[in-house]
N, CA, C and O of each residue as an XYZ file, in Angstrom:
900
protein
N       0.842     -1.210      0.000
C       0.000      0.000      0.000
C       0.870      1.250      0.000
O       0.574      2.211     -0.711
N       1.959      1.246      0.805
C       2.844      2.404      0.865
C       3.503      2.641     -0.481
O       3.602      3.784     -0.927
N       3.957      1.573     -1.139
C       4.589      1.692     -2.439
C       3.618      2.289     -3.447
O       4.000      3.141     -4.249
N       2.371      1.850     -3.411
C       1.357      2.386     -4.313
C       1.167      3.876     -4.064
O       1.065      4.658     -5.009
N       1.119      4.269     -2.800
C       0.923      5.682     -2.464
C       2.078      6.524     -2.995
O       1.856      7.614     -3.522
N       3.312      6.029     -2.861
C       4.467      6.776     -3.335
C       4.431      6.942     -4.841
O       4.755      8.013     -5.355
N       4.038      5.889     -5.561
C       3.954      5.996     -7.012
C       2.848      6.954     -7.423
O       3.023      7.737     -8.357
N       1.720      6.902     -6.741
C       0.609      7.797     -7.062
C       0.995      9.246     -6.805
O       0.639     10.135     -7.579
N       1.735      9.490     -5.702
C       2.157     10.852     -5.382
C       3.065     11.411     -6.460
O       2.992     12.594     -6.795
N       3.931     10.546     -7.009
C       4.870     10.997     -8.034
C       4.148     11.430     -9.304
O       4.680     12.215    -10.088
N       2.923     10.913     -9.508
C       2.174     11.250    -10.709
C       1.383     12.544    -10.562
O       0.890     13.079    -11.556
N       1.256     13.051     -9.349
C       0.499     14.280     -9.141
C       1.212     15.451     -9.803
O       2.433     15.560     -9.692
N       0.472     16.345    -10.499
C       1.121     17.513    -11.101
C       1.625     18.459    -10.017
O       0.924     18.718     -9.038
N       2.838     18.974    -10.190
C       3.448     19.862     -9.202
C       4.120     21.024     -9.921
O       4.462     20.939    -11.101
N       4.298     22.107     -9.180
C       4.907     23.308     -9.768
C       5.815     23.976     -8.750
O       5.462     24.100     -7.578
N       6.996     24.409     -9.207
C       7.940     25.139     -8.360
C       8.224     26.496     -8.988
O       8.607     26.579    -10.155
N       8.036     27.564     -8.208
C       8.287     28.927     -8.674
C       9.427     29.532     -7.872
O       9.410     29.521     -6.641
N      10.415     30.057     -8.578
C      11.578     30.661     -7.943
C      11.645     32.152     -8.250
O      11.406     32.575     -9.381
N      11.969     32.935     -7.241
C      12.440     34.285     -7.476
C      13.773     34.154     -8.214
O      14.385     33.086     -8.201
N      14.230     35.243     -8.863
C      15.502     35.153     -9.584
C      16.662     35.750     -8.787
O      17.580     35.026     -8.400
N      16.633     37.056     -8.538
C      17.751     37.736     -7.892
C      17.971     37.216     -6.476
O      17.061     37.253     -5.647
N      19.177     36.733     -6.201
C      19.488     36.246     -4.865
C      18.953     34.864     -4.563
O      19.203     34.318     -3.488
N      18.220     34.295     -5.501
C      17.630     32.966     -5.297
C      18.152     31.971     -6.325
O      18.625     30.892     -5.966
N      18.066     32.333     -7.605
C      18.655     31.508     -8.652
C      20.001     32.048     -9.118
O      20.821     31.304     -9.657
N      20.229     33.343     -8.910
C      21.517     33.931     -9.289
C      22.149     34.619     -8.087
O      21.453     35.073     -7.178
N      23.486     34.692     -8.094
C      24.237     35.225     -6.963
C      24.424     36.741     -7.081
O      25.549     37.237     -7.138
N      23.331     37.445     -7.115
C      23.392     38.896     -7.223
C      22.053     39.437     -7.656
O      21.071     38.700     -7.734
N      22.012     40.734     -7.940
C      20.783     41.389     -8.338
C      21.034     42.120     -9.654
O      21.961     42.924     -9.764
N      20.211     41.836    -10.632
C      20.420     42.359    -11.974
C      20.503     43.882    -11.997
O      21.370     44.431    -12.677
N      19.629     44.579    -11.276
C      19.641     46.049    -11.368
C      20.965     46.625    -10.899
O      21.410     47.651    -11.415
N      21.604     45.979     -9.925
C      22.886     46.505     -9.449
C      24.042     46.066    -10.341
O      25.013     46.806    -10.500
N      23.951     44.881    -10.920
C      24.973     44.476    -11.885
C      24.987     45.438    -13.062
O      26.044     45.734    -13.619
N      23.806     45.924    -13.438
C      23.683     46.887    -14.531
C      24.057     48.297    -14.069
O      24.811     49.001    -14.740
N      23.519     48.699    -12.913
C      23.761     50.056    -12.417
C      25.227     50.303    -12.084
O      25.735     51.403    -12.301
N      25.908     49.292    -11.561
C      27.311     49.458    -11.181
C      28.189     49.809    -12.383
O      29.201     50.494    -12.235
N      27.805     49.344    -13.563
C      28.603     49.615    -14.762
C      28.500     51.064    -15.218
O      29.385     51.574    -15.905
N      27.406     51.723    -14.827
C      27.137     53.055    -15.376
C      26.961     54.109    -14.278
O      26.322     55.140    -14.485
N      27.543     53.826    -13.102
C      27.524     54.787    -11.993
C      26.102     55.219    -11.611
O      25.846     56.390    -11.330
N      25.201     54.259    -11.608
C      23.803     54.542    -11.287
C      23.369     53.916     -9.964
O      22.208     54.044     -9.574
N      24.279     53.247     -9.275
C      23.892     52.489     -8.083
C      23.331     53.377     -6.984
O      22.352     53.003     -6.337
N      23.922     54.536     -6.759
C      23.414     55.435     -5.725
C      22.005     55.908     -6.047
O      21.167     56.038     -5.156
N      21.751     56.164     -7.315
C      20.406     56.599     -7.721
C      19.395     55.470     -7.538
O      18.258     55.705     -7.127
N      19.813     54.254     -7.844
C      18.917     53.107     -7.640
C      18.605     52.942     -6.156
O      17.455     52.705     -5.789
N      19.610     53.063     -5.308
C      19.393     52.929     -3.865
C      18.487     54.047     -3.339
O      17.680     53.820     -2.438
N      18.618     55.229     -3.890
C      17.755     56.331     -3.479
C      16.296     56.022     -3.787
O      15.409     56.287     -2.975
N      16.057     55.459     -4.966
C      14.691     55.065     -5.340
C      14.181     53.991     -4.386
O      13.045     54.061     -3.916
N      15.019     53.002     -4.101
C      14.594     51.900     -3.244
C      14.330     52.341     -1.812
O      13.555     51.706     -1.098
N      14.967     53.417     -1.392
C      14.777     53.920     -0.027
C      13.682     54.980      0.050
O      13.452     55.561      1.111
N      13.015     55.231     -1.060
C      12.055     56.339     -1.126
C      10.762     56.086     -0.364
O      10.059     57.027      0.003
N      10.447     54.813     -0.126
C       9.182     54.479      0.518
C       8.019     54.392     -0.456
O       6.887     54.132     -0.050
N       8.291     54.607     -1.740
C       7.238     54.490     -2.752
C       6.816     53.043     -2.903
O       7.567     52.130     -2.560
N       5.612     52.833     -3.418
C       5.136     51.465     -3.672
C       6.094     50.767     -4.625
O       6.758     51.411     -5.438
N       6.158     49.451     -4.518
C       7.107     48.686     -5.313
C       6.987     48.938     -6.805
O       8.001     49.072     -7.490
N       5.761     49.004     -7.323
C       5.595     49.203     -8.767
C       6.060     50.595     -9.182
O       6.533     50.779    -10.304
N       5.929     51.581     -8.287
C       6.430     52.920     -8.583
C       7.959     52.937     -8.612
O       8.561     53.635     -9.429
N       8.577     52.174     -7.726
C      10.034     52.071     -7.739
C      10.523     51.416     -9.033
O      11.518     51.851     -9.613
N       9.826     50.375     -9.482
C      10.202     49.710    -10.730
C      10.173     50.687    -11.893
O      11.075     50.693    -12.731
N       9.142     51.508    -11.944
C       9.030     52.497    -13.016
C      10.167     53.514    -12.946
O      10.741     53.877    -13.972
N      10.493     53.974    -11.738
C      11.549     54.976    -11.568
C      12.926     54.411    -11.902
O      13.756     55.107    -12.487
N      13.174     53.166    -11.539
C      14.476     52.551    -11.826
C      14.638     52.330    -13.323
O      15.721     52.549    -13.865
N      13.573     51.896    -14.000
C      13.648     51.713    -15.449
C      13.999     53.031    -16.141
O      14.739     53.042    -17.126
N      13.471     54.135    -15.627
C      13.772     55.441    -16.212
C      15.256     55.771    -16.105
O      15.806     56.440    -16.980
N      15.910     55.307    -15.041
C      17.343     55.549    -14.868
C      18.173     54.853    -15.957
O      19.270     55.298    -16.292
N      17.639     53.770    -16.494
C      18.383     52.986    -17.476
C      18.145     53.450    -18.915
O      18.659     52.836    -19.850
N      17.385     54.506    -19.102
C      17.109     55.020    -20.454
C      18.420     55.304    -21.181
O      19.330     55.936    -20.643
N      18.489     54.819    -22.414
C      19.677     55.042    -23.224
C      20.650     53.882    -23.226
O      21.466     53.770    -24.140
N      20.584     53.010    -22.217
C      21.422     51.815    -22.230
C      20.906     50.853    -23.308
O      19.794     51.012    -23.811
N      21.701     49.884    -23.646
C      21.341     48.993    -24.743
C      20.862     47.631    -24.259
O      21.081     47.240    -23.112
N      20.210     46.929    -25.160
C      19.816     45.541    -24.887
C      21.039     44.713    -24.496
O      20.975     43.894    -23.580
N      22.159     44.935    -25.202
C      23.370     44.175    -24.914
C      23.899     44.476    -23.515
O      24.472     43.596    -22.871
N      23.714     45.709    -23.035
C      24.132     46.034    -21.673
C      23.416     45.140    -20.662
O      24.032     44.648    -19.718
N      22.128     44.935    -20.861
C      21.354     44.072    -19.959
C      21.800     42.619    -20.106
O      21.970     41.909    -19.115
N      21.986     42.191    -21.342
C      22.412     40.815    -21.583
C      23.785     40.543    -20.962
O      24.009     39.485    -20.374
N      24.690     41.498    -21.096
C      26.022     41.333    -20.507
C      25.951     41.310    -18.978
O      26.671     40.555    -18.326
N      25.072     42.147    -18.417
C      24.945     42.212    -16.959
C      24.438     40.897    -16.389
O      24.974     40.408    -15.394
N      23.419     40.320    -17.002
C      22.886     39.069    -16.464
C      23.875     37.931    -16.700
O      23.959     37.008    -15.889
N      24.612     37.985    -17.785
C      25.607     36.952    -18.070
C      26.746     36.990    -17.050
O      27.388     35.972    -16.792
N      26.995     38.166    -16.472
C      28.103     38.312    -15.523
C      27.787     37.755    -14.140
O      28.688     37.608    -13.313
N      26.514     37.441    -13.878
C      26.111     36.976    -12.546
C      26.041     35.450    -12.539
O      25.264     34.869    -13.297
N      26.833     34.799    -11.703
C      26.791     33.327    -11.671
C      25.500     32.800    -11.047
O      24.851     33.474    -10.247
N      25.157     31.601    -11.431
C      24.016     30.920    -10.818
C      24.339     30.571     -9.368
O      25.500     30.397     -8.997
N      23.298     30.475     -8.569
C      23.448     30.002     -7.190
C      23.997     28.564     -7.201
O      23.713     27.781     -8.107
N      24.769     28.250     -6.196
C      25.370     26.924     -6.082
C      24.326     25.813     -6.219
O      23.287     25.828     -5.559
N      24.629     24.863     -7.084
C      23.814     23.668     -7.308
C      22.432     23.950     -7.898
O      21.503     23.165     -7.713
N      22.300     25.074     -8.610
C      21.023     25.368     -9.283
C      20.664     24.284    -10.282
O      19.538     23.789    -10.297
N      21.630     23.917    -11.119
C      21.349     22.903    -12.155
C      20.889     21.586    -11.541
O      19.921     20.982    -12.002
N      21.590     21.149    -10.499
C      21.248     19.877     -9.869
C      19.868     19.933     -9.210
O      19.109     18.965     -9.248
N      19.560     21.075     -8.610
C      18.257     21.224     -7.954
C      17.122     21.195     -8.958
O      16.114     20.521     -8.749
N      17.287     21.929    -10.049
C      16.261     21.946    -11.087
C      16.084     20.553    -11.681
O      14.955     20.116    -11.907
N      17.179     19.856    -11.932
C      17.098     18.499    -12.479
C      16.365     17.560    -11.521
O      15.568     16.724    -11.947
N      16.641     17.705    -10.231
C      15.982     16.852     -9.245
C      14.480     17.130     -9.190
O      13.677     16.199     -9.131
N      14.105     18.398     -9.209
C      12.682     18.759     -9.188
C      11.980     18.272    -10.456
O      10.851     17.785    -10.405
N      12.655     18.407    -11.577
C      12.062     17.933    -12.826
C      11.844     16.421    -12.758
O      10.833     15.908    -13.238
N      12.795     15.722    -12.162
C      12.653     14.283    -12.007
C      11.507     13.899    -11.087
O      10.987     12.785    -11.159
N      11.112     14.834    -10.215
C       9.989     14.599     -9.304
C       8.656     15.024     -9.917
O       7.613     14.937     -9.270
N       8.696     15.484    -11.165
C       7.463     15.821    -11.866
C       7.048     17.271    -11.801
O       5.913     17.599    -12.144
N       7.937     18.148    -11.369
C       7.601     19.565    -11.246
C       7.688     20.299    -12.579
O       8.595     20.046    -13.372
N       6.746     21.208    -12.826
C       6.914     22.290    -13.774
C       7.638     23.393    -13.008
O       7.285     23.678    -11.863
N       8.643     24.014    -13.618
C       9.526     24.903    -12.870
C       9.705     26.218    -13.626
O       9.859     26.226    -14.848
N       9.683     27.323    -12.890
C       9.885     28.599    -13.564
C      10.291     29.713    -12.630
O      10.508     29.511    -11.435
N      10.388     30.910    -13.217
C      10.807     32.125    -12.525
C       9.638     33.093    -12.443
O       8.951     33.343    -13.434
N       9.420     33.635    -11.245
C       8.496     34.759    -11.069
C       9.310     35.861    -10.404
O       9.669     35.757     -9.231
N       9.598     36.913    -11.156
C      10.567     37.912    -10.717
C      10.071     39.318    -11.024
O       9.364     39.535    -12.008
N      10.451     40.279    -10.167
C      10.158     41.676    -10.495
C      11.361     42.336    -11.161
O      11.500     43.559    -11.148
N      12.236     41.502    -11.748
C      13.296     41.988    -12.620
C      12.724     42.098    -14.039
O      11.535     42.373    -14.202
N      13.539     41.890    -15.046
C      13.126     42.087    -16.437
C      13.116     40.774    -17.205
O      13.934     39.889    -16.953
N      12.183     40.656    -18.142
C      12.061     39.429    -18.932
C      13.338     39.136    -19.707
O      13.688     37.973    -19.908
N      14.034     40.176    -20.141
C      15.269     39.985    -20.891
C      16.290     39.201    -20.069
O      16.999     38.346    -20.600
N      16.360     39.497    -18.777
C      17.284     38.800    -17.883
C      16.708     37.465    -17.416
O      17.389     36.441    -17.465
N      15.457     37.475    -16.963
C      14.840     36.245    -16.450
C      14.745     35.183    -17.537
O      14.900     33.992    -17.269
N      14.487     35.627    -18.776
C      14.427     34.685    -19.883
C      15.771     34.028    -20.137
O      15.837     32.847    -20.477
N      16.857     34.802    -19.970
C      18.200     34.239    -20.167
C      18.509     33.190    -19.106
O      19.087     32.146    -19.411
N      18.125     33.464    -17.862
C      18.344     32.494    -16.789
C      17.475     31.257    -17.011
O      17.925     30.129    -16.809
N      16.239     31.475    -17.424
C      15.345     30.345    -17.697
C      15.891     29.469    -18.817
O      15.748     28.246    -18.785
N      16.520     30.103    -19.813
C      17.107     29.332    -20.914
C      18.305     28.525    -20.421
O      18.486     27.373    -20.815
N      19.127     29.134    -19.556
C      20.283     28.415    -19.005
C      19.835     27.154    -18.271
O      20.461     26.099    -18.375
N      18.728     27.288    -17.521
C      18.277     26.193    -16.661
C      17.172     25.351    -17.304
O      16.703     24.381    -16.708
N      16.755     25.725    -18.527
C      15.714     24.993    -19.250
C      14.422     24.926    -18.447
O      13.886     23.847    -18.195
N      13.928     26.109    -18.047
C      12.713     26.185    -17.239
C      11.465     26.255    -18.113
O      11.548     26.392    -19.333
N      10.312     26.158    -17.462
C       9.043     26.036    -18.180
C       8.267     27.343    -18.307
O       7.426     27.469    -19.197
N       8.525     28.303    -17.449
C       7.754     29.546    -17.513
C       8.525     30.693    -16.879
O       9.434     30.491    -16.074
N       8.132     31.912    -17.268
C       8.745     33.132    -16.745
C       7.682     34.213    -16.636
O       6.861     34.382    -17.538
N       7.701     34.944    -15.526
C       6.914     36.166    -15.391
C       7.851     37.245    -14.866
O       8.529     37.047    -13.857
N       7.890     38.390    -15.552
C       8.756     39.495    -15.142
C       8.288     40.758    -15.857
O       7.325     40.728    -16.623
N       8.973     41.861    -15.601
C       8.664     43.126    -16.266
C       9.283     43.179    -17.656
O      10.332     42.585    -17.905
N       8.625     43.891    -18.549
C       9.111     44.002    -19.917
C       9.664     45.410    -20.152
O       8.906     46.375    -20.247
N      10.987     45.514    -20.244
C      11.596     46.792    -20.594
C      11.232     47.142    -22.032
O      11.333     46.296    -22.920
N      10.813     48.376    -22.266
C      10.567     48.804    -23.637
C      11.900     49.161    -24.288
O      12.679     49.948    -23.750
N      12.146     48.572    -25.450
C      13.399     48.773    -26.173
C      13.080     49.167    -27.607
O      12.298     48.504    -28.288
N      13.687     50.241    -28.049
C      13.501     50.713    -29.419
C      14.870     50.899    -30.062
O      15.749     51.560    -29.508
N      15.036     50.300    -31.247
C      16.312     50.385    -31.960
C      17.482     49.941    -31.079
O      18.576     50.503    -31.133
N      17.217     48.911    -30.264
C      18.262     48.332    -29.441
C      18.554     49.083    -28.157
O      19.424     48.668    -27.392
N      17.846     50.183    -27.898
C      18.112     50.977    -26.697
C      16.894     51.031    -25.770
O      15.750     51.083    -26.222
N      17.167     51.018    -24.488
C      16.119     51.092    -23.469
C      15.502     52.489    -23.489
O      16.216     53.492    -23.468
N      14.183     52.546    -23.530
C      13.497     53.835    -23.598
C      13.334     54.487    -22.231
O      13.129     55.697    -22.131
N      13.428     53.669    -21.173
C      13.151     54.173    -19.835
C      11.743     53.850    -19.371
O      11.364     54.142    -18.237
N      10.970     53.240    -20.268
C       9.610     52.822    -19.906
C       9.579     51.308    -19.715
O      10.382     50.576    -20.294
N       8.643     50.861    -18.897
C       8.563     49.438    -18.587
C       7.104     49.007    -18.489
O       6.274     49.707    -17.908
N       6.806     47.854    -19.061
C       5.461     47.282    -18.967
C       5.441     46.311    -17.788
O       6.192     45.336    -17.755
N       4.570     46.596    -16.828
C       4.499     45.801    -15.598
C       3.221     44.966    -15.587
O       2.132     45.516    -15.752
N       3.330     43.662    -15.397
C       2.131     42.817    -15.392
C       1.259     42.986    -14.156
O       0.083     42.620    -14.179
N       1.806     43.528    -13.089
C       1.060     43.744    -11.833
C       0.367     42.446    -11.393
O       1.014     41.404    -11.287
N      -0.945     42.510    -11.139
C      -1.691     41.328    -10.689
C      -2.330     41.551     -9.339
O      -3.434     41.068     -9.087
N      -1.644     42.286     -8.456
C      -2.210     42.550     -7.131
C      -3.507     43.339     -7.225
O      -4.386     43.221     -6.371
N      -3.610     44.146     -8.277
C      -4.814     44.951     -8.472
C      -6.028     44.091     -8.804
O      -7.165     44.531     -8.633
N      -5.792     42.856     -9.281
C      -6.883     41.961     -9.662
C      -7.322     41.047     -8.535
O      -8.454     40.563     -8.525
N      -6.422     40.807     -7.580
C      -6.766     39.861     -6.505
C      -6.716     40.504     -5.116
O      -6.929     39.829     -4.109
N      -6.437     41.801     -5.065
C      -6.406     42.491     -3.772
C      -5.221     42.119     -2.911
O      -5.310     42.156     -1.684
N      -4.090     41.756     -3.547
C      -2.901     41.372     -2.783
C      -2.250     42.604     -2.160
O      -2.317     43.703     -2.711
N      -1.629     42.404     -1.020
C      -1.009     43.506     -0.279
C       0.321     43.959     -0.869
O       0.830     45.008     -0.474
N       0.905     43.199     -1.808
C       2.307     43.419     -2.175
C       2.561     44.737     -2.900
O       3.558     45.404     -2.625
N       1.682     45.122     -3.815
C       1.819     46.371     -4.585
C       3.131     46.456     -5.361
O       3.655     47.551     -5.569
N       3.665     45.319     -5.788
C       4.892     45.359     -6.578
C       4.559     45.157     -8.063
O       3.424     44.842     -8.422
N       5.560     45.343     -8.901
C       5.335     45.348    -10.346
C       4.905     43.995    -10.894
O       4.199     43.929    -11.900
N       5.320     42.928    -10.248
C       4.915     41.573    -10.622
C       4.410     40.894     -9.351
O       5.204     40.399     -8.552
N       3.104     40.871     -9.166
C       2.547     40.232     -7.970
C       2.829     38.734     -8.066
O       2.317     38.049     -8.952
N       3.637     38.246     -7.156
C       4.093     36.870     -7.271
C       3.018     35.871     -6.866
O       2.984     34.750     -7.373
N       2.155     36.269     -5.968
C       1.015     35.400     -5.633
C       0.109     35.229     -6.850
O      -0.290     34.113     -7.181
N      -0.211     36.332     -7.510
C      -1.093     36.274     -8.685
C      -0.504     35.351     -9.749
O      -1.211     34.521    -10.320
N       0.784     35.499    -10.011
C       1.390     34.713    -11.079
C       1.608     33.257    -10.665
O       1.572     32.368    -11.515
N       1.833     33.002     -9.386
C       1.874     31.616     -8.918
C       0.533     30.944     -9.190
O       0.487     29.833     -9.719
N      -0.545     31.607     -8.834
C      -1.882     31.055     -9.063
C      -2.150     30.889    -10.558
O      -2.744     29.899    -10.984
N      -1.708     31.865    -11.347
C      -1.919     31.818    -12.795
C      -1.215     30.616    -13.425
O      -1.817     29.888    -14.214
N       0.056     30.406    -13.078
C       0.788     29.287    -13.668
C       0.298     27.950    -13.131
O       0.267     26.960    -13.863
N      -0.085     27.914    -11.862
C      -0.643     26.672    -11.316
C      -1.900     26.281    -12.090
O      -2.091     25.112    -12.426
N      -2.748     27.256    -12.369
C      -3.956     26.998    -13.144
C      -3.615     26.579    -14.570
O      -4.224     25.662    -15.123
N      -2.632     27.264    -15.159
C      -2.228     26.957    -16.536
C      -1.742     25.519    -16.683
O      -2.030     24.858    -17.681
N      -1.008     25.043    -15.689
C      -0.454     23.690    -15.760
C      -1.318     22.646    -15.047
O      -0.930     21.483    -14.937
N      -2.483     23.063    -14.567
C      -3.389     22.127    -13.920
C      -2.871     21.592    -12.604
O      -3.063     20.421    -12.278
N      -2.206     22.463    -11.842
C      -1.611     22.061    -10.565
C      -2.405     22.652     -9.411
O      -2.559     23.872     -9.344
N      -2.913     21.830     -8.501
C      -3.579     22.371     -7.313
C      -2.596     23.233     -6.519
O      -1.414     22.902     -6.438
N      -3.068     24.323     -5.940
C      -2.173     25.243     -5.254
C      -1.426     24.559     -4.109
O      -0.309     24.954     -3.775
N      -2.026     23.549     -3.515
C      -1.350     22.850     -2.418
C      -0.156     22.022     -2.918
O       0.662     21.566     -2.119
N      -0.059     21.832     -4.239
C       1.069     21.095     -4.814
C       2.142     22.029     -5.364
O       2.955     21.622     -6.194
N       2.146     23.276     -4.904
C       3.137     24.230     -5.391
C       4.222     24.467     -4.346
O       3.988     24.377     -3.141
N       5.420     24.775     -4.850
C       6.576     25.136     -4.041
C       7.035     26.508     -4.499
O       7.198     26.732     -5.699
N       7.248     27.437     -3.566
C       7.724     28.777     -3.908
C       8.962     29.104     -3.087
O       9.011     28.841     -1.886
N       9.962     29.680     -3.747
C      11.237     29.977     -3.098
C      11.642     31.407     -3.408
O      11.671     31.809     -4.571
N      11.957     32.184     -2.367
C      12.390     33.559     -2.562
C      13.230     34.031     -1.400
O      13.456     33.290     -0.443
N      13.705     35.290     -1.483
C      14.666     35.738     -0.470
C      14.372     37.097      0.150
O      15.080     37.504      1.071
N      13.345     37.819     -0.324
C      13.047     39.142      0.244
C      11.551     39.305      0.492
O      10.750     38.429      0.166
N      11.199     40.431      1.070
C       9.792     40.707      1.384
C       8.916     40.730      0.134
O       7.705     40.528      0.221
N       9.527     40.977     -1.033
C       8.758     40.965     -2.274
C       8.210     39.579     -2.604
O       7.293     39.447     -3.415
N       8.766     38.558     -1.980
C       8.347     37.179     -2.249
C       7.319     36.655     -1.249
O       6.821     35.539     -1.399
N       7.002     37.443     -0.244
C       6.159     36.940      0.843
C       4.793     36.480      0.358
O       4.317     35.420      0.764
N       4.155     37.270     -0.512
C       2.795     36.897     -0.920
C       2.790     35.567     -1.667
O       1.850     34.784     -1.526
N       3.818     35.305     -2.451
C       3.933     34.029     -3.176
C       4.231     32.881     -2.219
O       3.625     31.813     -2.300
N       5.167     33.117     -1.319
C       5.591     32.063     -0.402
C       4.471     31.656      0.549
O       4.311     30.478      0.868
N       3.703     32.641      0.995
C       2.601     32.327      1.909
C       1.435     31.650      1.196
O       0.665     30.924      1.825
N       1.297     31.879     -0.103
C       0.198     31.283     -0.859
C       0.507     29.855     -1.299
O      -0.403     29.038     -1.439
N       1.774     29.556     -1.516
C       2.163     28.240     -2.030
C       1.878     27.137     -1.023
O       1.763     27.384      0.178
N       1.765     25.913     -1.534
C       1.616     24.772     -0.643
C       2.811     24.665      0.293
O       2.662     24.368      1.479
N       4.002     24.911     -0.257
C       5.228     24.948      0.530
C       5.995     26.206      0.140
O       6.317     26.402     -1.031
N       6.286     27.057      1.118
C       7.035     28.275      0.866
C       8.353     28.251      1.608
O       8.404     27.915      2.791
N       9.425     28.610      0.910
C      10.769     28.540      1.475
C      11.469     29.889      1.316
O      11.476     30.472      0.232
N      12.053     30.373      2.401
C      12.896     31.569      2.343
C      14.340     31.108      2.160
O      14.892     30.409      3.010
N      14.941     31.507      1.045
C      16.307     31.080      0.726
C      17.281     32.203      1.058
O      17.227     33.272      0.451
N      18.166     31.968      2.011
C      19.104     32.990      2.453
C      18.381     34.333      2.620
O      18.729     35.299      1.941
N      17.388     34.411      3.503
C      16.537     35.602      3.604
C      17.337     36.875      3.834
O      18.229     36.923      4.681
N      16.996     37.921      3.055
C      17.748     39.168      3.078
C      17.131     40.231      3.975
O      17.763     41.260      4.217
N      15.923     40.019      4.473
C      15.314     41.008      5.349
C      14.485     40.315      6.429
O      14.110     39.150      6.293
N      14.213     41.043      7.484
C      13.503     40.455      8.621
C      12.064     40.124      8.279
O      11.482     39.210      8.863
N      11.479     40.861      7.333
C      10.079     40.622      6.982
C       9.869     39.202      6.478
O       8.966     38.506      6.942
N      10.691     38.768      5.537
C      10.497     37.408      5.018
C      10.959     36.370      6.041
O      10.378     35.288      6.129
N      11.980     36.685      6.798
C      12.462     35.752      7.815
C      11.378     35.458      8.845
O      11.267     34.335      9.336
N      10.577     36.476      9.168
C       9.520     36.313     10.163
C       8.209     35.805      9.573
O       7.282     35.464     10.308
N       8.134     35.757      8.235
C       6.867     35.397      7.588
C       6.751     33.910      7.275
O       5.658     33.422      6.985
N       7.875     33.178      7.332
C       7.846     31.761      6.964
C       8.543     30.923      8.035
O       9.314     31.437      8.845
N       8.254     29.628      8.021
C       8.913     28.747      8.985
C       9.876     27.772      8.320
O      10.502     26.957      8.999
N      10.000     27.849      6.995
C      10.945     27.002      6.274
C      12.029     27.899      5.693
O      11.765     28.694      4.791
N      13.234     27.773      6.202
C      14.330     28.668      5.833
C      15.559     27.855      5.455
O      15.931     26.905      6.143
N      16.183     28.247      4.343
C      17.486     27.689      3.961
C      18.506     28.800      4.190
O      18.518     29.772      3.435
N      19.357     28.690      5.200
C      20.287     29.764      5.528
C      21.583     29.736      4.735
O      22.345     30.702      4.759
N      21.842     28.630      4.028
C      23.107     28.460      3.323
C      22.945     28.692      1.831
O      21.857     28.524      1.281
N      24.042     29.082      1.175
C      24.027     29.344     -0.269
C      24.174     28.054     -1.057
O      25.171     27.839     -1.746
N      23.161     27.196     -0.944
C      23.155     25.918     -1.654
C      21.708     25.564     -1.952
O      20.955     25.185     -1.056
N      21.323     25.688     -3.219
C      19.923     25.489     -3.576
C      19.456     24.058     -3.345
O      18.256     23.817     -3.212
N      20.379     23.111     -3.297
C      19.990     21.722     -3.033
C      19.249     21.569     -1.711
O      18.449     20.648     -1.545
N      19.520     22.480     -0.763
C      18.856     22.413      0.540
C      17.343     22.584      0.417
O      16.595     22.152      1.294
N      16.893     23.211     -0.668
C      15.447     23.393     -0.884
C      14.749     22.049     -1.052
O      13.571     21.914     -0.719
N      15.464     21.063     -1.563
C      14.851     19.747     -1.831
C      14.343     19.086     -0.560
O      13.485     18.206     -0.617
N      14.865     19.501      0.579
C      14.387     18.967      1.860
C      12.896     19.198      2.042
O      12.211     18.428      2.715
N      12.400     20.278      1.429
C      10.994     20.653      1.603
C      10.114     20.262      0.428
O       8.902     20.469      0.468
N      10.713     19.695     -0.627
C       9.942     19.307     -1.810
C       9.417     17.895     -1.637
O      10.089     17.026     -1.082
N       8.205     17.687     -2.122
C       7.582     16.358     -2.012
C       7.529     15.678     -3.366
O       7.040     14.554     -3.473
């Protein structure tokens, strides 16, 4: 009977959603980009402004006006993956998970990481680019406005977790969400299993009871079913 149960469990559809910055990659794309062009202080000023998350995303995108698509591609390429990312993704895939990124970074960067890891889905902000150059405008998928989520960030991670779970026919209780900052709280609390990976702020540390304190993504597998 136990063997039958284990085989049946393996057949259940499952989904794992990862934040990107600080979770799948060892850094943050906006700073990898800003550091090259002496914009880091301006980015930090925006982040310390107290404005809603989606307003900060809009203001930061404006700072990057005039930079090129290649600048973003080079910046994301310069950031190494988190330790054992490939092995973790392979293990989850072997357990039947659909796996992807839900990030309030940019699709240009998140798509590159998803391609490296051969993931199934991506949700992120879309930088507007004309003639190869960033315009300073950004298309934000939001989502919190549709479900009344408290996050108010440019990519509501709870909304997109629910969206992808529905798309792949996965019950929400069969989802795993992994992130590292307060921006991930709504997703982590909504998922069947939510994990704080090397938490960067007290808000997320206090919001979950499953924490991976070490820089090794394989530790997340302890919480995957």
